[in-house]
ZAVO-210708 format. One record per atom (N, C-alpha, C): x, y, z; atom name. Coordinates in steps of 0.2 Angstrom, whole numbers. Each point is the difference from the previous one (the first is absolute). Layout:
REM ZAVO-210708
{{X,Y,Z},"CA"}
...
This chain:
REM ZAVO-210708
{{190,200,-112},"N"}
{{-5,2,5},"CA"}
{{-7,-2,-1},"C"}
{{-2,0,-6},"N"}
{{-7,-2,-2},"CA"}
{{-1,-8,2},"C"}
{{6,-4,-1},"N"}
{{-1,-7,1},"CA"}
{{0,-1,7},"C"}
{{3,3,5},"N"}
{{0,-1,7},"CA"}
{{-7,2,2},"C"}
{{-3,5,-2},"N"}
{{-7,2,2},"CA"}
{{-5,-5,-2},"C"}
{{1,-3,-6},"N"}
{{-5,-5,-3},"CA"}
{{1,-7,4},"C"}
{{6,-1,2},"N"}
{{2,-6,4},"CA"}
{{-4,1,7},"C"}
{{1,6,3},"N"}
{{-3,1,7},"CA"}
{{-8,-1,-1},"C"}
{{-3,3,-5},"N"}
{{-7,-1,-1},"CA"}
{{-2,-7,-1},"C"}
{{4,-4,-4},"N"}
{{-1,-7,-1},"CA"}
{{0,-4,7},"C"}
{{6,2,4},"N"}
{{1,-3,6},"CA"}
{{-6,1,5},"C"}
{{-2,6,0},"N"}
{{-6,2,5},"CA"}
{{-6,-3,-2},"C"}
{{-1,-1,-7},"N"}
{{-6,-3,-3},"CA"}
{{0,-7,2},"C"}
{{6,-3,-1},"N"}
{{1,-8,2},"CA"}
{{-2,-1,7},"C"}
{{3,5,5},"N"}
{{-2,-1,7},"CA"}
{{-7,0,1},"C"}
{{-4,5,-3},"N"}
{{-7,1,1},"CA"}
{{-3,-6,-2},"C"}
{{2,-3,-6},"N"}
{{-3,-6,-3},"CA"}
{{1,-6,5},"C"}
{{6,0,2},"N"}
{{2,-6,5},"CA"}
{{-4,0,6},"C"}
{{-1,6,3},"N"}
{{-4,1,6},"CA"}
{{-7,-1,-1},"C"}
{{-3,2,-6},"N"}
{{-7,-2,-2},"CA"}
{{-1,-7,-1},"C"}
{{5,-4,-3},"N"}
{{-1,-7,-1},"CA"}
{{1,-3,7},"C"}
{{4,2,4},"N"}
{{1,-3,7},"CA"}
{{-7,1,4},"C"}
{{-3,6,-1},"N"}
{{-6,1,3},"CA"}
{{-6,-5,-2},"C"}
{{0,-1,-7},"N"}
{{-5,-4,-3},"CA"}
{{1,-7,3},"C"}
{{6,-3,0},"N"}
{{2,-6,2},"CA"}
{{-2,-1,8},"C"}
{{2,5,4},"N"}
{{-2,-1,7},"CA"}
{{-8,0,1},"C"}
{{-3,5,-4},"N"}
{{-7,0,1},"CA"}
{{-4,-7,-2},"C"}
{{3,-2,-6},"N"}
{{-3,-7,-2},"CA"}
{{2,-5,5},"C"}
{{6,0,3},"N"}
{{1,-5,5},"CA"}
{{-4,0,6},"C"}
{{-1,6,2},"N"}
{{-4,1,6},"CA"}
{{-8,-2,-1},"C"}
{{-2,2,-6},"N"}
{{-7,-2,-2},"CA"}
{{-1,-8,0},"C"}
{{5,-3,-3},"N"}
{{0,-7,-1},"CA"}
{{1,-3,7},"C"}
{{4,3,4},"N"}
{{1,-3,7},"CA"}
{{-6,1,4},"C"}
{{-4,6,0},"N"}
{{-6,1,3},"CA"}
{{-5,-5,-2},"C"}
{{-1,-1,-7},"N"}
{{-5,-5,-3},"CA"}
{{2,-7,2},"C"}
{{6,-2,1},"N"}
{{2,-7,1},"CA"}
{{-2,-1,8},"C"}
{{0,5,4},"N"}
{{-2,-1,7},"CA"}
{{-7,-2,1},"C"}
{{-4,2,-5},"N"}
{{-7,-1,1},"CA"}
{{-3,-5,-6},"C"}
{{4,-3,-4},"N"}
{{-2,-4,-5},"CA"}
{{5,-6,-1},"C"}
{{-3,-6,-2},"N"}
{{4,-6,-1},"CA"}
{{-3,-4,-6},"C"}
{{4,-4,-2},"N"}
{{-3,-5,-5},"CA"}
{{0,-7,3},"C"}
{{-6,-3,-1},"N"}
{{-2,-6,3},"CA"}
{{-1,-5,-5},"C"}
{{2,-6,1},"N"}
{{-1,-6,-4},"CA"}
{{-5,-5,4},"C"}
{{-6,-1,-3},"N"}
{{-4,-5,3},"CA"}
{{1,-7,-3},"C"}
{{3,-4,4},"N"}
{{2,-7,-2},"CA"}
{{-6,-5,0},"C"}
{{-6,2,2},"N"}
{{-6,-5,0},"CA"}
{{-4,1,-6},"C"}
{{-5,-5,0},"N"}
{{-5,1,-6},"CA"}
{{-6,4,3},"C"}
{{0,2,6},"N"}
{{-6,3,2},"CA"}
{{-3,7,-3},"C"}
{{5,3,-4},"N"}
{{-2,6,-3},"CA"}
{{2,-1,-7},"C"}
{{-4,4,-5},"N"}
{{2,-1,-7},"CA"}
{{7,4,-2},"C"}
{{2,5,4},"N"}
{{6,3,-1},"CA"}
{{6,-2,4},"C"}
{{6,0,-2},"N"}
{{5,-2,4},"CA"}
{{5,5,2},"C"}
{{0,6,-3},"N"}
{{4,6,2},"CA"}
{{-4,6,2},"C"}
{{2,3,5},"N"}
{{-4,6,3},"CA"}
{{5,5,2},"C"}
{{-2,6,-1},"N"}
{{4,6,4},"CA"}
{{-4,1,6},"C"}
{{3,0,5},"N"}
{{-3,1,7},"CA"}
{{1,7,3},"C"}
{{-5,4,2},"N"}
{{1,6,3},"CA"}
{{-2,0,7},"C"}
{{5,1,4},"N"}
{{-1,-1,8},"CA"}
{{-4,7,2},"C"}
{{-2,-1,6},"N"}
{{-3,6,3},"CA"}
{{-8,2,-2},"C"}
{{-2,-4,-5},"N"}
{{-7,1,-2},"CA"}
{{-5,-6,3},"C"}
{{-5,2,2},"N"}
{{-5,-5,2},"CA"}
{{-5,-2,-6},"C"}
{{0,-6,-1},"N"}
{{-4,-2,-7},"CA"}
{{-7,2,0},"C"}
{{-3,1,-6},"N"}
{{-7,1,-1},"CA"}
{{-3,-7,-2},"C"}
{{-6,-1,0},"N"}
{{-3,-6,-2},"CA"}
{{2,-1,-7},"C"}
{{2,-7,-1},"N"}
{{1,-2,-7},"CA"}
{{8,1,-2},"C"}
{{4,4,4},"N"}
{{7,1,-1},"CA"}
{{4,-6,2},"C"}
{{5,-1,-3},"N"}
{{5,-5,3},"CA"}
{{3,2,6},"C"}
{{0,-4,5},"N"}
{{3,2,7},"CA"}
{{6,-5,1},"C"}
{{5,3,2},"N"}
{{6,-4,2},"CA"}
{{1,0,7},"C"}
{{1,-6,3},"N"}
{{1,0,7},"CA"}
{{4,-6,3},"C"}
{{2,1,6},"N"}
{{4,-5,4},"CA"}
{{-5,-6,2},"C"}
{{1,-6,-2},"N"}
{{-5,-5,2},"CA"}
{{-1,-2,7},"C"}
{{5,2,4},"N"}
{{0,-1,7},"CA"}
{{4,-7,2},"C"}
{{0,-2,6},"N"}
{{4,-6,2},"CA"}
{{-4,-5,3},"C"}
{{-6,-1,-3},"N"}
{{-4,-6,3},"CA"}
{{3,-7,-2},"C"}
{{0,-5,4},"N"}
{{3,-6,-1},"CA"}
{{-1,-3,-7},"C"}
{{-6,1,-3},"N"}
{{-2,-3,-7},"CA"}
{{4,4,-5},"C"}
{{0,7,1},"N"}
{{4,4,-4},"CA"}
{{7,-1,0},"C"}
{{3,-1,5},"N"}
{{7,-2,1},"CA"}
{{2,-7,-3},"C"}
{{-5,-5,1},"N"}
{{1,-6,-3},"CA"}
{{1,0,-8},"C"}
{{-5,4,-3},"N"}
{{0,0,-7},"CA"}
{{5,6,-3},"C"}
{{1,5,4},"N"}
{{4,6,-3},"CA"}
{{6,1,3},"C"}
{{2,-3,6},"N"}
{{6,1,3},"CA"}
{{-1,5,6},"C"}
{{6,0,4},"N"}
{{0,5,6},"CA"}
{{-1,7,-2},"C"}
{{3,2,-5},"N"}
{{0,7,-3},"CA"}
{{-3,0,-7},"C"}
{{-7,-1,0},"N"}
{{-3,0,-7},"CA"}
{{0,6,-3},"C"}
{{0,0,-7},"N"}
{{0,6,-4},"CA"}
{{-7,3,0},"C"}
{{0,6,-2},"N"}
{{-7,4,0},"CA"}
{{-5,-4,-5},"C"}
{{-6,0,2},"N"}
{{-5,-2,-4},"CA"}
{{-4,5,-4},"C"}
{{-2,-1,-6},"N"}
{{-4,5,-4},"CA"}
{{-7,-3,-1},"C"}
{{-5,3,2},"N"}
{{-7,-2,-1},"CA"}
{{-4,6,-2},"C"}
{{-7,-1,0},"N"}
{{-4,5,-2},"CA"}
{{-4,3,6},"C"}
{{0,6,1},"N"}
{{-4,3,6},"CA"}
{{-7,0,-2},"C"}
{{-4,-6,2},"N"}
{{-7,-1,-1},"CA"}
{{-4,4,5},"C"}
{{2,0,6},"N"}
{{-3,4,5},"CA"}
{{4,5,4},"C"}
{{-3,6,1},"N"}
{{3,5,3},"CA"}
{{-4,2,6},"C"}
{{3,4,5},"N"}
{{-3,2,6},"CA"}
{{-8,2,-1},"C"}
{{-4,-4,4},"N"}
{{-7,1,0},"CA"}
{{-4,-5,-5},"C"}
{{4,-3,-4},"N"}
{{-4,-5,-4},"CA"}
{{-1,-6,4},"C"}
{{-5,-5,-2},"N"}
{{-2,-5,4},"CA"}
{{2,-7,-4},"C"}
{{4,-4,4},"N"}
{{2,-7,-3},"CA"}
{{-5,-5,3},"C"}
{{-3,-4,-4},"N"}
{{-4,-6,2},"CA"}
{{2,-6,-3},"C"}
{{-2,-6,2},"N"}
{{0,-6,-4},"CA"}
{{-6,-3,-1},"C"}
{{-1,-3,-5},"N"}
{{-6,-4,-2},"CA"}
{{3,-7,-2},"C"}
{{0,-5,4},"N"}
{{3,-6,-1},"CA"}
{{7,1,-1},"C"}
{{3,-2,-6},"N"}
{{7,1,-1},"CA"}
{{2,7,-4},"C"}
{{-5,4,-2},"N"}
{{0,6,-3},"CA"}
{{2,6,5},"C"}
{{5,4,-2},"N"}
{{1,6,4},"CA"}
{{-3,6,-3},"C"}
{{-4,4,3},"N"}
{{-3,6,-3},"CA"}
{{3,6,3},"C"}
{{0,5,-3},"N"}
{{2,7,2},"CA"}
{{-6,4,-2},"C"}
{{-4,3,5},"N"}
{{-6,4,-2},"CA"}
{{-5,-4,-5},"C"}
{{0,-6,2},"N"}
{{-5,-4,-4},"CA"}
{{2,-3,-7},"C"}
{{6,2,-2},"N"}
{{3,-3,-6},"CA"}
{{5,-5,1},"C"}
{{0,-6,-3},"N"}
{{5,-5,1},"CA"}
{{6,2,-3},"C"}
{{6,-1,4},"N"}
{{6,2,-2},"CA"}
{{5,-6,0},"C"}
{{-2,-5,3},"N"}
{{5,-6,1},"CA"}
{{-4,-6,3},"C"}
{{3,-6,-1},"N"}
{{-2,-6,3},"CA"}
{{5,-2,5},"C"}
{{-2,-3,5},"N"}
{{5,-3,5},"CA"}
{{0,-8,-1},"C"}
{{5,-3,2},"N"}
{{1,-7,0},"CA"}
{{2,-3,7},"C"}
{{-1,-6,1},"N"}
{{1,-2,7},"CA"}
{{7,-2,1},"C"}
{{4,-2,-5},"N"}
{{7,-2,1},"CA"}
{{5,4,-6},"C"}
{{6,0,2},"N"}
{{5,3,-4},"CA"}
{{1,-6,-6},"C"}
{{4,2,-5},"N"}
{{2,-5,-5},"CA"}
{{3,-6,3},"C"}
{{4,1,6},"N"}
{{4,-6,3},"CA"}
{{-4,-3,6},"C"}
{{-7,2,1},"N"}
{{-4,-3,5},"CA"}
{{0,3,6},"C"}
{{3,6,2},"N"}
{{-1,3,6},"CA"}
{{-7,4,1},"C"}
{{-3,-1,5},"N"}
{{-6,4,1},"CA"}
{{0,7,0},"C"}
{{-5,3,-3},"N"}
{{0,8,-1},"CA"}
{{-5,2,4},"C"}
{{1,4,5},"N"}
{{-5,3,5},"CA"}
{{-3,6,-4},"C"}
{{-6,1,0},"N"}
{{-3,6,-3},"CA"}
{{1,7,3},"C"}
{{1,5,-4},"N"}
{{2,6,2},"CA"}
{{-6,4,3},"C"}
{{1,6,1},"N"}
{{-4,5,4},"CA"}
{{-6,2,-5},"C"}
{{-6,1,3},"N"}
{{-6,3,-3},"CA"}
{{-2,6,4},"C"}
{{-5,3,-2},"N"}
{{-2,6,3},"CA"}
{{3,7,-3},"C"}
{{-1,5,3},"N"}
{{2,7,-3},"CA"}
{{8,0,0},"C"}
{{3,2,-6},"N"}
{{7,1,0},"CA"}
{{2,6,4},"C"}
{{4,-1,5},"N"}
{{2,5,5},"CA"}
{{4,6,-4},"C"}
{{0,6,4},"N"}
{{3,6,-3},"CA"}
{{8,-2,0},"C"}
{{3,2,-6},"N"}
{{7,-1,-1},"CA"}
{{2,-7,-2},"C"}
{{-5,-4,-2},"N"}
{{1,-7,-3},"CA"}
{{-4,-1,-6},"C"}
{{2,-5,-4},"N"}
{{-3,-2,-6},"CA"}
{{-1,-8,0},"C"}
{{-5,-2,-4},"N"}
{{-1,-7,-1},"CA"}
{{3,-1,-7},"C"}
{{6,-4,0},"N"}
{{4,-1,-6},"CA"}
{{-1,-7,-2},"C"}
{{-2,-1,-6},"N"}
{{-1,-7,-3},"CA"}
{{1,0,-8},"C"}
{{0,-6,-2},"N"}
{{0,-1,-8},"CA"}
{{-6,-4,-1},"C"}
{{-2,-1,-7},"N"}
{{-5,-4,-2},"CA"}
{{3,-7,-1},"C"}
{{7,-1,0},"N"}
{{3,-6,-1},"CA"}
{{-2,-6,6},"C"}
{{-1,-6,-3},"N"}
{{-3,-5,5},"CA"}
{{5,-2,5},"C"}
{{7,1,-1},"N"}
{{5,-1,5},"CA"}
{{3,6,3},"C"}
{{-3,6,-1},"N"}
{{2,6,4},"CA"}
{{1,-1,7},"C"}
{{5,2,3},"N"}
{{1,0,7},"CA"}
{{0,7,3},"C"}
{{-6,2,3},"N"}
{{-1,7,1},"CA"}
{{-5,1,5},"C"}
{{-3,6,1},"N"}
{{-5,2,5},"CA"}
{{-6,-5,1},"C"}
{{-1,-4,-5},"N"}
{{-6,-5,1},"CA"}
{{2,-5,6},"C"}
{{7,0,2},"N"}
{{2,-5,5},"CA"}
{{3,3,6},"C"}
{{-1,-3,5},"N"}
{{2,3,7},"CA"}
{{7,2,0},"C"}
{{5,-4,-3},"N"}
{{7,1,0},"CA"}
{{2,6,-3},"C"}
{{-4,3,-4},"N"}
{{1,7,-3},"CA"}
{{-5,5,3},"C"}
{{-6,-1,0},"N"}
{{-5,4,3},"CA"}
{{0,7,-3},"C"}
{{-4,5,4},"N"}
{{0,7,-3},"CA"}
{{8,2,0},"C"}
{{1,4,-5},"N"}
{{7,3,-1},"CA"}
{{0,7,2},"C"}
{{3,1,6},"N"}
{{0,7,3},"CA"}
{{6,4,-2},"C"}
{{0,7,2},"N"}
{{6,4,-2},"CA"}
{{7,-2,2},"C"}
{{0,-4,6},"N"}
{{7,-2,2},"CA"}
{{3,-5,-4},"C"}
{{-4,-3,-5},"N"}
{{2,-5,-4},"CA"}
{{0,2,-8},"C"}
{{-3,6,-1},"N"}
{{0,2,-7},"CA"}
{{7,3,-2},"C"}
{{2,-2,-6},"N"}
{{6,2,-3},"CA"}
{{-2,6,-5},"C"}
{{-6,-1,-4},"N"}
{{-2,5,-4},"CA"}
{{-5,-2,-5},"C"}
{{-1,4,-5},"N"}
{{-4,-1,-6},"CA"}
{{4,-2,-6},"C"}
{{-3,-5,-3},"N"}
{{4,-3,-6},"CA"}
{{-4,2,-7},"C"}
{{5,2,-5},"N"}
{{-3,1,-6},"CA"}
{{3,-5,-5},"C"}
{{-4,-4,-3},"N"}
{{3,-5,-4},"CA"}
{{3,3,-6},"C"}
{{6,-3,-2},"N"}
{{4,2,-6},"CA"}
{{2,-6,-4},"C"}
{{-1,-6,2},"N"}
{{2,-6,-4},"CA"}
{{-5,-5,1},"C"}
């Protein structure tokens, strides 16, 4: 009789533990699923940034100085160099809404600070049209890098990067 009662208690305890374990697994899965819907890992295959691995959080608008990840668009020059469906670009948000972008010669300035230089031609000799200047519009950023061959907002093919092209904000991990 005593053994049956003990077996029932163990059986009940096992069921409670199994249900608790299942709850933990489901909660963990749902948390990871939710996280994965707003986060991704990106590899930057260019030399334009010092980091090559980023965690990207979607749904955030970048602050000045943060890495911004965006769809480069479908300008003919972009398609020529990066294909019909180019991967997302990662750059630095040097200008945010209300900041002022100007040029002095080949230097690009944001709020009077030099952030990049332009060049007239790509490495393969295609002409590069200069990008926008003036006040960065609401919902947009001026995204660039200091790299001499960076392809970014300093050129018309990219221009200001607005919400419809933003993927998210990147955090360097590698």
